[in-house]
N, C-alpha and C positions, 0 to 999 in steps of 0.2 A: 606366833612371830603373824603379822598381817601382811596382806597376800600387797599393799602398797608400799613395804617399807621403802624407805629414798635414803639417799644420801645428802640429796640435798637439803640445806638448812631453811632455805625455803618453801620448800615442797614437803616437810616432814608430817608438817601437821594435819598430812592426809592419814599416815599409818596411826593414827588415836583417833578416829573415826569407826565407828561401826558401820564398813559399807558393804559389808555382805546384805544386811538386811533388806530385798529389794521390796516390799510391800512400801512403795510410799507414794505420797501423788505428788507434789515435787520431786527433782530431782537432778542432776547435776546436767547438762548438755552441753554439747561443743558451741552450741550457736550464744548458748547464755553467757561460759567463758569469753567468748571473743566478744562481744557484749559490753562484760565489766570489766576486758582490758582498753579498748577503743573511747571507755568513760576514762578510766584512769590513767593512762596516757593523753585522753586530749587532759583532762586538769595540767597535768606535769610539764603541757607544753604550753597551754594558758600563763599559768603560774609562770615559766621556766621564764618567756616574752617578755611578760610585766617587770620580773625581777631584771634583767639584761635591760631592758627602756630606761627601767630608776637609777640603775648605772655607769649605763651611758649616759643620759642624762646627766646626771653630774659631771660627769668626765670633761663632759663638753663645755657647764658650764665655769671651770676651773682648771682650765686648761692642763686637764691633765687630771688625774690623780682616782682615787679608789676610794669610797670615803669610807668610812669607818668599818659601820656596819654590815658589809659583805664578808668578810671572810666570820665574825662573828655569826653573821646568820644560814653562812653555808654550814660552822662547824654546828651550831647548835642545830638546826633541821637534820642532820644528821646522826647527831645521838640521842634527838627524840624519836626520828624513824628509826631508830637502835631498838627504843624503848619501847614501839609502838609492834614491831617488830614481834616482839619476842613474846607479847598478851595478843597476837593476834596466834602467835605460835601456840599456847597455853589457851588461848576463848577462843575456836577460829567460828566459834555460830557468829560475835562479834564482828567479823572479819565486814562487813556489809558496810559497816561505818567509820570501823577504822580504817580499811584502803580506801576508803577515796584523802580519810584527814592525811595517811603516811602522801597519799600520792601531790596533797598541798607541798608536805617538805622536802620531796624532790622535785618539787616546784623549785621549789627556793635554792635546793643545792644546785642545779642544774645552770640557773639562771646566771647566778653569782657565778660556777663553773668557766661555764660557757666563757664569761669576759675577761674571768683572771687566766685563764690557764695561756691561752695564746700568749699572755703577756707573758707570761715567766721566760717564754722563748724567743719569743719577737719582739724586735723594737715598735712602738707604738703609732711610728711612724709610716711603718712597712705591714702591719699587722691587716686583715680583714676581718674581723670576725664572725660577722652575718655567713661571708664565704665558708669557712674555714665550718662553721656551724651545721651550712646542708648541706656541704660535700660528709661531715659527720653523721650527721642523722640520714643521709643517703645510704651512708658505705653500714648502717646499721640495719638499716631494713633489707639492704640485699642481703648482706648474712644472715639474717633471720629468713629469710626468703628460700634463700640455698639450705639451711639448714631443715628447715619445715620443707621442702624438696625432698631431701635427704632421709629425712626421718619418715614421712610420707609413702617412700618408695621401699620402705625399709632396707636401704641402701645403711644408712645411718643407726646404731644404736650402742645403748650405751650397758654394759654389763655394769654384773657385785664387783668387780676390781676393777673397772677404772673410775668404777664411781667413789672407791676408797683412794684411788690415786688423784682424783679431780679433790676431794673436800682436802686431802693433808693437803695436796699445793693451797687450797685456799686460805685453810687455817696460817700454812708458812707464811704466806701471803699478810693476814691480818696482823701477827705475830713480829715480820717484815716491819709493818709502818707503824707499829706501839712502839717498839725499837725507836725508829728513828725517830717517834714523836716526845720518847723520853728522856734517850740523849740529847738533844736536844736543851733541852733546859739544864742541861748541865755543862754544856758547852762545848760535847763531843762529837765531832764528825765521822760518820762515814759512808761509804757507799752508796750514794741514795738512784736507785733506776730511774726513780720517777722524774726527776730531774736531769739527768747527765743525756744530754746529746750524741753522746759519740755513740758508735756501734755498739757496744754491750749497752746500753741505756736505751736504743733504739728498740736492741732485740728481746733485753726485760720489759717494754710494753705493747709486742708484741706477744710475747708469751701472753701478755696479763690481757688480752684481746681476747685469742685463742682458748684461753681458758672459761672466755666468759659466754662466748661461743658453745664451748661445749655444755656448758650450765644449761643455755636453751633445751639442751637434746632432755634435759633430766626431765625441765618445764615441762614439754608436751610427753612426754612418756608418761608423765604422775596426772597428769590430766586427763589422758587419756585411760589412764587403768581408772582414775575416779569416775572417769562416764562409764564404762564398759562396769565397774560394778558397780552403779547406783548410789554414788555418795551424793550426800543430801544437800540443797540444790544452792544454801551458803558458800557450798563451796567451791562453787563458781566465780567465788570474790577472793580466793585465796589463793586458786588457780593462774588469777589477772593480777593476783598484788606480787606472787615469784614470776610474773614474767616480766613485771615492771621493773620491781629491783632488776634481776636479769638484766633488760635492756640497757637498762639506765645505766648500768656498771657499763655493760659494753659501751654503748656510747659516748660516755668520758673518758676511756681507754683511747678510742679511739680520735676523741679530737684532740689526746695532748701527743698520738704517735702524729696525726696531720703537723700537729703546730712543730714538733722533734722538727722533723721533715723542713715541714719549709724553713727552719731556721738554716738548715746546714744549706740550702742555694745561698 
């Protein structure tokens, strides 16, 4: 069993690499991973802003209404992103090429979701999309900083049992989303925690955001392990890719939470 064995799907590719070979000229470093993460998040931000502006321009030009390509683009980018994630998992050596491509797709998803999610809960004449986006982004940065500080000081750590619980919860969420999607084709409705603005719906979103926050600890943990055991240089992009995926997930959950809370005002 690899010393880097992880329950984090985004980071588990580390365990497939021969990280115990120390005689390398180019190895994974914290600085390199930070740089790669900054590049990926910059791509997500720039593409997300461009997509949001395109949707907003359509909205203003047509006195309301989301362009027909918005949701297909968001869903399509998510599906292709999952395919790219699988390829990175199987062939991490090409992560320096595929991770930026995935960042572009994440940007499309973030831009569309940032515009559409608030409209699901707040009347168009009362919604302030840019403000909600800034609040969600600020909360994401604050949570990330807090989790990093807790990890760096040794206060927060994730053991094997907690990892199993977290991954089980993640697959439970994926199964729940798939069930909602499949039943919708047959006109069958069940409780939708993503759409519910009541106490249970808000609690559900808080749990989702909390789970995303915990996955940050796994990202930190296995990036550190990769650096300590001198993983190949290209694994910096794998680590950055894992962080990007988690941060986007956390941002979306926080955006949904803020929109739900504002809808109750």
